[in-house]
N, C-alpha and C positions, 0 to 999 in steps of 0.2 A: 503493499500500499504505502502511496507516494504522501508524504509526510510534507504537513503544512510549515512553513514561514509565518510565524504570528508576528503581526507588524501591531502588537497593540498601542504603542504611542505614537501619538501625534507628534508631528516636528513642530520644535519649540527652542527658542535660543536661552542660552545658559546663561543669565543675568547675574554678574558678577556680584552690582550692589548687593546692599542687605538683603539676606533672604525673607527676613520676616517686616514686615511693615509696621509703619505707629498704628493703635488703636484707630478704628476708622469703621463707621456704620456702613449697612447693605453689604453683608460679606457674600460672598458667594463663592461654590467650589468650580475649579473650571470652568467657570462662565455661564455654570447653571443655575438659575437662581434657586435655594435649597430654603425651606421653611425653618425659622427657629426653635420650635417647638417638634418634640416628636409626634409623628402621627403614625399609623399600619401602613406599610408600605403597600405598593401597588403588586397588584398580583404577578406573578411570574419576575419581578425584581428583585434582584440580589442585595440590594442596599441593606449596609447592617450585617452582613453575613461573610463569609470568609471563600474567599476564589481560591482554588489549590491548583495548581500547574500539574499538568497530568507528566509522568514519566515520559513520553514519545515529544513533549515541548522541545522543538530544536532552536529555540529563540534564547539566545546565553543569558540574555536580561533577564527572561522569568525561570529559568531554567530551577526545577525544585524551588518554586519560589509561591509564599503564605500571600495573599492579598485582602486587606478590611479592603471591603464594597462601602466607600464615604458617600458614593451618589448614584443611581441609577434610576433610570429613568427611559421614557421613546425619542429623548434628545441625543442621548450618549450614555456612558460610565466612565466612572472615576474611582480608584482606590488609592491605596497605598502599602507597599511592600512591607512587611512587617519581619522579615526574618534575613534581609539582608543587610551588614555592616557596614558602612564609610569607611572606605578604608584609611584615607588620608586625613581625617579631622576626627577632632574629638570635642565632647562638651564644652572643654574650659577651655579650649584653643577658638572655638566658634565663640564664646561669651566676650573674649578680647580679642577677636575679630569686630565683635557688634558693640564692643567698648563698655561692656557692664564688669563691673569689678568682680573680681575672683580673689583679691586679698581678704581673709578673716576679719581685718582690722574693719573693713568696709562694709560687713555685715554679712557677708558668701559663706553659707557652709559650703565646705568643700565636698564632704558627701554628699551634699546634694545635686552637685554638677560632675559626679561620676559615673551619669549615664550615657549609656550608645548613643550615636548620631546612627542612624539608618539612613539607607539607598532608598528613597519611597518611590521611585520609578525614574524611567529616563527623560521624563518631558519635562522642563521649565525645571532643572536640574539646582537653578541657584537661588529657588524657590523654598522658603521651610513652611512645616507643618507640624502641629503638638497634636497628636491624638491620645487622646485621655480620659479618665474616668469621669464620669461628668460631678464630681465633688466642686469642681472648680466650674465657674460662669462669669463667663465675659459680658457685659449685658451689649458693647457694642460689637463684639468681634465674635464670641464663641456659636458654631453650629451644631445642635443637638441633634445627631444622628440616630440614635437609639436611644431606648432609654437608659442604658448605663455607661455610653459612649459619648463623646463629644469633640469637635476640632477647631483650634484657634491659630491663627497663622499670626497673630502680633507678637511684638518685641516682651510686651508686658507678663508674657505667661513665661518666659524665659526668666526672667529677673525675680517671677513669684517662685519657678523651681529652684534657682540659687540659693534664694531666701529662706527655702525652707517652707513657703505659704502657697505652694502650688499644687495641683492635683495629686490625691495619693497614687497615683497609677499613668505613666504618660510613655510614650514613644516618638521620640523628638527624629524627624525624617525628612530631607530635602529630594524635590523633586516628587512628581505621584503617576502613575499608570493612568493614562486615557484613550478612550476607545469611542468614537463617533457612531453615531445614531444606526441600531443593529448590529455594529461589528461583534459587540461581544455575544452576541444570542450565536452568529455567525460561526465563531472559533470553537463555543460549548459544543455545537452540532459536530464542528469538525472533529470534535475530540481533542481537544486542548485543554479543558479546564473539568475539575468537577467542582462541587462546593456545599457548604453545610452552612448550619446555623452557627455563628461567631462565638468559642467559648472565651471569659471575661479571662481566665486563669491563661488559657495559652494565648493570647491576643498580647497581654502585658508580660509575659515570662521573659525573663532578659537571658534564659541560655536559648539563642536563635539558632544552634545547632540542630536542636531537637524539635523545630517547631513543622519542620515536613512531616518527618516520621508521626507526629503528634497529633495531626492535620489529618494525615492519610488513615490514622487508626482510629479518628473519630467518628470519620466516613465509614468505616468498616472494612478497608482497603488496606492489605500488605502488595507495597510497593512493586518486588522483586515477583508478584502473580499476577499483576494487573494486566488484562489483556485490554487490549486497544477499541475501547467501546467507550462512549458516552453515554456520563449517567448524575446523578447527584443523590445527596443524602435523603 
């Protein structure tokens, strides 16, 4: 069977200026207007679920990836890869680049700054997102995705995390994965992806190396025995 090269990432520029924006209202995800308050997702859409790459995935950017779906509608989809660590930058270095103080004398809790920076996807890799538990909410910038998960993309949440005032659980990601209208559905039909409800313990687990196997196990699949069939949990 001919394997498909999945081109999930729409072309985007790598913005070198600050990946996090000042606090602003009217937030949206990947250009798609998203309601601030959680509501039941539309039937057939995967917003708030985990998208898991099939072992036959040939696009190296998404091989063995686990993606949390932040938005999915008839207009397209957007998600963040949650099991790929950024190789060239850490959280403390990012704070310094953004001129957020990292010295204990200036109120920063270094222990809070030891979180990983993730590769969220290949689109707009200079743009930053924090996927986090819903105990943190900024009225002008936080988008509620599901009952327990929210998304914030302003610099204020980094300051809050660094000073111990941020969310209980968080994933910091640079870039995102995006699909145009109908593209994700086509890739699922072509045996590119599996999906299942999000497990918050799995989602926010810092052991990135085991997330793919855990996601597959949640679906009920042993990757080594998986045949090339489209499927879902």
